[in-house]
Each structure stands twice: as structure tokens, then as C-alpha cells.
TORKOL-4160 file (C-alpha; in steps of 0.2 Angstrom, whole numbers, padded with zeros to 4 digits, m for minus):
226
<pt num="1" X="0000" Y="0000" Z="0000"/>
<pt num="2" X="0006" Y="0018" Z="m0002"/>
<pt num="3" X="0012" Y="0028" Z="0012"/>
<pt num="4" X="m0004" Y="0038" Z="0012"/>
<pt num="5" X="m0015" Y="0022" Z="0013"/>
<pt num="6" X="m0004" Y="0016" Z="0027"/>
<pt num="7" X="m0006" Y="0032" Z="0037"/>
<pt num="8" X="m0025" Y="0032" Z="0034"/>
<pt num="9" X="m0027" Y="0014" Z="0041"/>
<pt num="10" X="m0016" Y="0018" Z="0056"/>
<pt num="11" X="m0026" Y="0033" Z="0060"/>
<pt num="12" X="m0042" Y="0024" Z="0057"/>
<pt num="13" X="m0036" Y="0011" Z="0070"/>
<pt num="14" X="m0033" Y="0025" Z="0083"/>
<pt num="15" X="m0050" Y="0034" Z="0079"/>
<pt num="16" X="m0060" Y="0018" Z="0081"/>
<pt num="17" X="m0052" Y="0014" Z="0098"/>
<pt num="18" X="m0049" Y="0032" Z="0104"/>
<pt num="19" X="m0047" Y="0033" Z="0123"/>
<pt num="20" X="m0059" Y="0048" Z="0123"/>
<pt num="21" X="m0073" Y="0036" Z="0117"/>
<pt num="22" X="m0071" Y="0025" Z="0132"/>
<pt num="23" X="m0085" Y="0026" Z="0145"/>
<pt num="24" X="m0073" Y="0030" Z="0159"/>
<pt num="25" X="m0066" Y="0045" Z="0150"/>
<pt num="26" X="m0083" Y="0050" Z="0144"/>
<pt num="27" X="m0089" Y="0050" Z="0163"/>
<pt num="28" X="m0074" Y="0061" Z="0167"/>
<pt num="29" X="m0078" Y="0074" Z="0154"/>
<pt num="30" X="m0096" Y="0075" Z="0159"/>
<pt num="31" X="m0092" Y="0077" Z="0178"/>
<pt num="32" X="m0100" Y="0060" Z="0182"/>
<pt num="33" X="m0086" Y="0052" Z="0192"/>
<pt num="34" X="m0084" Y="0055" Z="0210"/>
<pt num="35" X="m0068" Y="0058" Z="0219"/>
<pt num="36" X="m0066" Y="0040" Z="0224"/>
<pt num="37" X="m0067" Y="0034" Z="0206"/>
<pt num="38" X="m0053" Y="0047" Z="0201"/>
<pt num="39" X="m0042" Y="0041" Z="0215"/>
<pt num="40" X="m0044" Y="0023" Z="0210"/>
<pt num="41" X="m0040" Y="0028" Z="0192"/>
<pt num="42" X="m0024" Y="0038" Z="0198"/>
<pt num="43" X="m0018" Y="0023" Z="0207"/>
<pt num="44" X="m0021" Y="0010" Z="0193"/>
<pt num="45" X="m0014" Y="0022" Z="0179"/>
<pt num="46" X="0002" Y="0025" Z="0189"/>
<pt num="47" X="0008" Y="0008" Z="0183"/>
<pt num="48" X="0006" Y="0013" Z="0165"/>
<pt num="49" X="0015" Y="0030" Z="0168"/>
<pt num="50" X="0029" Y="0021" Z="0178"/>
<pt num="51" X="0032" Y="0009" Z="0164"/>
<pt num="52" X="0030" Y="0020" Z="0149"/>
<pt num="53" X="0049" Y="0025" Z="0149"/>
<pt num="54" X="0053" Y="0006" Z="0148"/>
<pt num="55" X="0043" Y="0005" Z="0132"/>
<pt num="56" X="0053" Y="0019" Z="0124"/>
<pt num="57" X="0070" Y="0011" Z="0130"/>
<pt num="58" X="0066" Y="m0006" Z="0124"/>
<pt num="59" X="0061" Y="0001" Z="0107"/>
<pt num="60" X="0077" Y="0011" Z="0107"/>
<pt num="61" X="0087" Y="m0005" Z="0110"/>
<pt num="62" X="0079" Y="m0014" Z="0096"/>
<pt num="63" X="0082" Y="m0001" Z="0083"/>
<pt num="64" X="0098" Y="0000" Z="0072"/>
<pt num="65" X="0095" Y="0017" Z="0064"/>
<pt num="66" X="0105" Y="0030" Z="0074"/>
<pt num="67" X="0093" Y="0045" Z="0070"/>
<pt num="68" X="0078" Y="0035" Z="0076"/>
<pt num="69" X="0088" Y="0030" Z="0091"/>
<pt num="70" X="0093" Y="0048" Z="0095"/>
<pt num="71" X="0074" Y="0053" Z="0094"/>
<pt num="72" X="0069" Y="0039" Z="0106"/>
<pt num="73" X="0084" Y="0044" Z="0117"/>
<pt num="74" X="0077" Y="0062" Z="0118"/>
<pt num="75" X="0060" Y="0055" Z="0122"/>
<pt num="76" X="0067" Y="0044" Z="0136"/>
<pt num="77" X="0077" Y="0058" Z="0144"/>
<pt num="78" X="0062" Y="0069" Z="0144"/>
<pt num="79" X="0052" Y="0055" Z="0153"/>
<pt num="80" X="0064" Y="0052" Z="0166"/>
<pt num="81" X="0076" Y="0066" Z="0169"/>
<pt num="82" X="0077" Y="0076" Z="0185"/>
<pt num="83" X="0065" Y="0079" Z="0200"/>
<pt num="84" X="0050" Y="0083" Z="0188"/>
<pt num="85" X="0051" Y="0067" Z="0179"/>
<pt num="86" X="0034" Y="0061" Z="0172"/>
<pt num="87" X="0031" Y="0047" Z="0185"/>
<pt num="88" X="0034" Y="0060" Z="0198"/>
<pt num="89" X="0022" Y="0072" Z="0190"/>
<pt num="90" X="0009" Y="0059" Z="0190"/>
<pt num="91" X="0012" Y="0056" Z="0209"/>
<pt num="92" X="0009" Y="0075" Z="0211"/>
<pt num="93" X="m0008" Y="0073" Z="0202"/>
<pt num="94" X="m0012" Y="0059" Z="0214"/>
<pt num="95" X="m0008" Y="0069" Z="0229"/>
<pt num="96" X="m0019" Y="0083" Z="0222"/>
<pt num="97" X="m0033" Y="0071" Z="0223"/>
<pt num="98" X="m0030" Y="0068" Z="0241"/>
<pt num="99" X="m0020" Y="0052" Z="0240"/>
<pt num="100" X="m0004" Y="0048" Z="0249"/>
<pt num="101" X="0010" Y="0044" Z="0236"/>
<pt num="102" X="0016" Y="0029" Z="0246"/>
<pt num="103" X="m0001" Y="0021" Z="0244"/>
<pt num="104" X="0000" Y="0024" Z="0226"/>
<pt num="105" X="0018" Y="0016" Z="0225"/>
<pt num="106" X="0012" Y="0001" Z="0235"/>
<pt num="107" X="m0005" Y="m0001" Z="0227"/>
<pt num="108" X="m0010" Y="m0019" Z="0221"/>
<pt num="109" X="m0016" Y="m0017" Z="0204"/>
<pt num="110" X="m0031" Y="m0024" Z="0195"/>
<pt num="111" X="m0028" Y="m0039" Z="0183"/>
<pt num="112" X="m0032" Y="m0029" Z="0168"/>
<pt num="113" X="m0020" Y="m0015" Z="0173"/>
<pt num="114" X="m0005" Y="m0028" Z="0174"/>
<pt num="115" X="m0011" Y="m0036" Z="0158"/>
<pt num="116" X="m0011" Y="m0019" Z="0149"/>
<pt num="117" X="0006" Y="m0016" Z="0154"/>
<pt num="118" X="0012" Y="m0033" Z="0149"/>
<pt num="119" X="0005" Y="m0032" Z="0132"/>
<pt num="120" X="0014" Y="m0015" Z="0129"/>
<pt num="121" X="0030" Y="m0021" Z="0136"/>
<pt num="122" X="0029" Y="m0036" Z="0124"/>
<pt num="123" X="0027" Y="m0025" Z="0109"/>
<pt num="124" X="0041" Y="m0014" Z="0114"/>
<pt num="125" X="0053" Y="m0028" Z="0117"/>
<pt num="126" X="0049" Y="m0036" Z="0100"/>
<pt num="127" X="0064" Y="m0038" Z="0088"/>
<pt num="128" X="0055" Y="m0027" Z="0076"/>
<pt num="129" X="0057" Y="m0009" Z="0081"/>
<pt num="130" X="0042" Y="m0005" Z="0069"/>
<pt num="131" X="0031" Y="m0014" Z="0082"/>
<pt num="132" X="0037" Y="m0004" Z="0096"/>
<pt num="133" X="0036" Y="0013" Z="0087"/>
<pt num="134" X="0018" Y="0009" Z="0081"/>
<pt num="135" X="0013" Y="0005" Z="0099"/>
<pt num="136" X="0022" Y="0022" Z="0105"/>
<pt num="137" X="0013" Y="0031" Z="0091"/>
<pt num="138" X="m0004" Y="0023" Z="0096"/>
<pt num="139" X="m0002" Y="0031" Z="0114"/>
<pt num="140" X="0007" Y="0048" Z="0110"/>
<pt num="141" X="m0005" Y="0053" Z="0096"/>
<pt num="142" X="m0020" Y="0052" Z="0107"/>
<pt num="143" X="m0012" Y="0060" Z="0123"/>
<pt num="144" X="m0012" Y="0079" Z="0118"/>
<pt num="145" X="m0031" Y="0079" Z="0116"/>
<pt num="146" X="m0034" Y="0067" Z="0131"/>
<pt num="147" X="m0024" Y="0079" Z="0142"/>
<pt num="148" X="m0033" Y="0094" Z="0136"/>
<pt num="149" X="m0050" Y="0086" Z="0141"/>
<pt num="150" X="m0043" Y="0080" Z="0157"/>
<pt num="151" X="m0038" Y="0097" Z="0163"/>
<pt num="152" X="m0054" Y="0105" Z="0158"/>
<pt num="153" X="m0064" Y="0091" Z="0167"/>
<pt num="154" X="m0053" Y="0092" Z="0183"/>
<pt num="155" X="m0055" Y="0111" Z="0184"/>
<pt num="156" X="m0074" Y="0112" Z="0179"/>
<pt num="157" X="m0081" Y="0097" Z="0189"/>
<pt num="158" X="m0069" Y="0092" Z="0202"/>
<pt num="159" X="m0061" Y="0108" Z="0208"/>
<pt num="160" X="m0043" Y="0102" Z="0204"/>
<pt num="161" X="m0034" Y="0117" Z="0197"/>
<pt num="162" X="m0017" Y="0118" Z="0206"/>
<pt num="163" X="m0001" Y="0119" Z="0195"/>
<pt num="164" X="0006" Y="0103" Z="0204"/>
<pt num="165" X="m0009" Y="0093" Z="0201"/>
<pt num="166" X="m0011" Y="0097" Z="0183"/>
<pt num="167" X="0007" Y="0097" Z="0178"/>
<pt num="168" X="0007" Y="0080" Z="0171"/>
<pt num="169" X="m0007" Y="0084" Z="0159"/>
<pt num="170" X="0000" Y="0101" Z="0154"/>
<pt num="171" X="0017" Y="0094" Z="0150"/>
<pt num="172" X="0009" Y="0080" Z="0139"/>
<pt num="173" X="m0003" Y="0093" Z="0130"/>
<pt num="174" X="0013" Y="0100" Z="0121"/>
<pt num="175" X="0026" Y="0086" Z="0122"/>
<pt num="176" X="0017" Y="0072" Z="0114"/>
<pt num="177" X="0012" Y="0083" Z="0099"/>
<pt num="178" X="0031" Y="0083" Z="0095"/>
<pt num="179" X="0034" Y="0065" Z="0100"/>
<pt num="180" X="0020" Y="0058" Z="0090"/>
<pt num="181" X="0025" Y="0068" Z="0074"/>
<pt num="182" X="0043" Y="0061" Z="0076"/>
<pt num="183" X="0037" Y="0044" Z="0080"/>
<pt num="184" X="0026" Y="0044" Z="0065"/>
<pt num="185" X="0040" Y="0049" Z="0053"/>
<pt num="186" X="0051" Y="0036" Z="0060"/>
<pt num="187" X="0038" Y="0023" Z="0058"/>
<pt num="188" X="0035" Y="0028" Z="0040"/>
<pt num="189" X="0054" Y="0026" Z="0037"/>
<pt num="190" X="0054" Y="0008" Z="0044"/>
<pt num="191" X="0038" Y="0003" Z="0035"/>
<pt num="192" X="0043" Y="0003" Z="0017"/>
<pt num="193" X="0037" Y="m0014" Z="0013"/>
<pt num="194" X="0019" Y="m0022" Z="0014"/>
<pt num="195" X="0025" Y="m0034" Z="0027"/>
<pt num="196" X="0032" Y="m0020" Z="0039"/>
<pt num="197" X="0016" Y="m0010" Z="0036"/>
<pt num="198" X="0005" Y="m0024" Z="0041"/>
<pt num="199" X="0016" Y="m0028" Z="0056"/>
<pt num="200" X="0015" Y="m0010" Z="0062"/>
<pt num="201" X="m0004" Y="m0009" Z="0060"/>
<pt num="202" X="m0007" Y="m0025" Z="0070"/>
<pt num="203" X="0005" Y="m0018" Z="0084"/>
<pt num="204" X="m0005" Y="m0002" Z="0084"/>
<pt num="205" X="m0022" Y="m0012" Z="0086"/>
<pt num="206" X="m0014" Y="m0022" Z="0100"/>
<pt num="207" X="m0008" Y="m0006" Z="0108"/>
<pt num="208" X="m0024" Y="0003" Z="0107"/>
<pt num="209" X="m0033" Y="m0012" Z="0114"/>
<pt num="210" X="m0021" Y="m0013" Z="0129"/>
<pt num="211" X="m0023" Y="0005" Z="0133"/>
<pt num="212" X="m0042" Y="0003" Z="0133"/>
<pt num="213" X="m0040" Y="m0013" Z="0143"/>
<pt num="214" X="m0034" Y="m0003" Z="0158"/>
<pt num="215" X="m0049" Y="0008" Z="0158"/>
<pt num="216" X="m0060" Y="m0007" Z="0156"/>
<pt num="217" X="m0054" Y="m0013" Z="0173"/>
<pt num="218" X="m0056" Y="0004" Z="0181"/>
<pt num="219" X="m0073" Y="0006" Z="0174"/>
<pt num="220" X="m0080" Y="m0011" Z="0178"/>
<pt num="221" X="m0073" Y="m0012" Z="0195"/>
<pt num="222" X="m0076" Y="0006" Z="0202"/>
<pt num="223" X="m0090" Y="0013" Z="0191"/>
<pt num="224" X="m0102" Y="m0001" Z="0185"/>
<pt num="225" X="m0101" Y="m0009" Z="0202"/>
<pt num="226" X="m0109" Y="0007" Z="0210"/>
């Protein structure tokens, strides 16, 4: 298929499985969650945030192209460098919801949360860097819009408006616009054959399903049960 056809199929996968279509995020954006639901979500989702840098580093390790590795290295450094690293920013969000960070760090996660992380780790650790890049793109391409709506919902419905509590989302509103563009270009570079394109599309499908799987667990356990 042509490059344009490949991109259209890739973006169609993301659109069909977009995180903002998930019932949990729809409840968030409509102000229908209570504080306890947000707290449970924050504890579950921390596992994803904590592990995301390892997806980047594993994809970096699988890639031979120096320019793509340099791009991934910059992404990884941004994720983990300094006191305001991204897992730390998430812990500040959790504290803004009234949680103790030690409780978040020691939280026993739902089965669907751990399975979500396992799937994404497997994709990143593949010998094919196209799989890892497709999985990264499936996440990064959605996050700017998701972050914007989360900030709006937290401010409007839940009274969460401190800089510390919102910093994770504000960073990702901007950073992942750049990261997703760079990842998309790298993916196009690696997917010049039909086989590579199909491999990447399948990885993107698995990644979007895995990201929704975590939300499934939170929604089923803490929203539908009430």
C-alpha cells in the first residue's frame, strides 16, 4: 500500500479505539465520576506511567537506525530526567486528589492493569522496532487531546486546578504533539514494505486495545459496580 494508505489505516485504528470514546473518560468529561473513582484511576494508571519509559527504551534497544535511536533517546530523557520526571508528575496529580504517594507506589493493581502493561512491554521488546514505534505512536498521538480534556474536566467538575496537580497533563498537551510527529516519521521510514506495514498496523491495534483494557478494569470495578 502507499504511504498515504498506510497512514490512513493507522489513524483509522486510533480513531476507532480512541481513549476519549471509552465510557470512563466520557464520565470524566461529563463530571459524572466521584472523587473515589478518580483516586482509584490515579492509582491504577500510575503503573502505566511508571512503565512507559521502559517501552521507549526497549524500542530504542531494538532499533539499528541511529537517527531514530537519537529521537527515542530524547523522548526517554524527557520522561525520566530530574526531579520533575513524568512518573513524579503523576504522583503529584495523585496527591492533588488527596492520595498519599506511598499508597500509590504500594498499590496492588487490577488484573487488567497488569495485563495492559504486559502487552505494551511485549510490543516494545519485539525484535522489530516498527512494532514498538507503532505502539508508542498509538499512545502519543492520542495524549495531547486526552490531556486537554482531562484538565478541563478536573477544573470544571472536580475543583482540581493547582499547578502541581495538573502538571502531568499540561506537559503532555505539548510534548506528545512533537513526540507523536517524530514517531510517525520514524515509523514511515521503517515501514517501506507491505509486510512491515501490516506488522505495524497489527501492533497499533494491540496497543490501542491494551490502553483501553486498563480503563475497562477501572470502569468495571469502580463505576459499573456502583
